[in-house]
C-alpha positions as CSV (number, residue, x, y, z in Angstrom):
1,M,106.4,95.1,192.5
2,A,103.5,92.7,191.3
3,A,101.6,95.8,190.4
4,D,104.5,97.0,188.4
5,A,104.4,93.8,186.5
6,V,100.6,93.7,186.1
7,F,100.8,97.4,184.8
8,V,103.3,96.5,182.1
9,I,101.4,93.3,181.1
10,V,98.2,95.3,180.6
11,F,100.1,98.2,178.9
12,V,101.9,95.8,176.5
13,L,98.2,93.8,175.7
14,V,96.2,97.2,175.2
15,F,98.8,98.6,172.9
16,G,99.7,95.2,171.0
17,C,95.7,94.8,170.5
18,A,95.5,98.4,169.2
19,A,98.3,98.2,166.8
20,F,97.0,94.9,165.6
21,L,93.5,96.3,165.1
22,F,95.0,99.5,163.2
23,G,97.2,97.2,161.0
24,I,94.0,95.1,160.1
25,L,92.0,98.6,159.3
26,Y,95.0,99.6,157.2
27,L,95.0,96.6,155.4
28,V,91.2,96.7,154.6
29,C,91.3,100.1,153.6
30,R,94.3,99.3,151.1
31,L,92.1,96.5,149.6
32,I,89.1,98.7,149.2
33,G,91.4,101.4,147.7
34,G,92.9,99.0,145.1
35,A,89.6,97.5,144.3
36,G,88.3,101.1,143.6
37,R,91.3,102.0,141.5
38,C,90.6,98.6,139.4
39,M,87.0,99.7,138.8
40,I,87.9,103.1,137.9
41,R,90.4,101.9,135.3
42,V,88.0,99.5,134.0
43,L,85.2,102.2,133.6
44,S,87.4,104.9,132.3
45,P,87.2,105.8,128.7
46,P,89.6,103.8,126.4
47,H,91.8,106.7,125.4
48,E,92.4,107.7,129.0
49,R,93.5,104.3,130.0
50,L,97.3,103.6,130.6
51,R,98.9,101.0,128.7
52,E,99.5,97.7,130.6
53,R,102.3,96.5,128.6
54,P,105.7,98.3,128.1
55,A,106.5,100.0,124.7
56,D,107.9,97.3,122.2
57,A,111.7,98.0,121.0
58,G,110.3,99.0,117.3
59,S,108.0,102.0,118.6
60,K,108.7,105.5,117.9
61,G,109.4,107.6,120.9
62,L,109.3,111.4,121.3
63,M,112.3,113.5,121.0
64,C,113.5,116.5,123.3
65,T,113.9,119.8,121.1
66,H,116.6,121.0,123.1
67,R,120.0,120.9,121.1
68,R,122.1,119.4,124.0
69,C,119.8,117.1,125.3
70,R,118.1,115.2,122.6
71,R,116.9,112.6,125.1
72,I,114.1,110.0,123.6
73,E,111.1,109.7,125.8
74,Y,108.8,106.5,125.4
75,R,106.0,107.6,127.6
76,S,102.9,107.5,125.7
77,R,101.5,111.1,127.0
78,A,104.6,112.8,127.7
79,R,104.6,116.7,126.6
80,F,108.1,117.8,128.0
81,C,111.3,116.1,128.6
82,S,111.9,114.5,132.0
83,Q,115.7,115.7,132.0
84,C,115.5,119.4,130.9
85,G,111.8,120.2,130.5
86,A,111.7,121.2,126.9
87,P,109.0,120.5,124.7
88,L,108.9,116.9,122.9
89,T,108.6,116.1,119.0
90,E,108.2,113.0,117.3
91,A,111.5,111.2,117.1
92,F,113.1,110.3,113.5
93,S,113.5,106.8,112.3
94,G,116.9,107.7,110.9
95,E,119.6,109.7,112.7
96,Q,119.6,113.3,111.2
97,E,122.4,115.9,112.2
């Protein structure tokens, strides 16, 4: 009976320590990856950088060319509609029908 208790305690300690070390390793890898992404973003050419702030309310979006969809997309580099997949064109400032 005493050997069973010792076996369980050793088992829990070994796997607990292993889980803790893998957790620390995972955290370190995430930090290194985040720092790498930040460095790549800083060193990338300006035209390839993503905008950090959301589009303002007065900005023009891109409109879907499909007659039934007509979804407005505000993603800066969007080429196709996220709802139906049709190509996008520049949205008009006023409504035209």
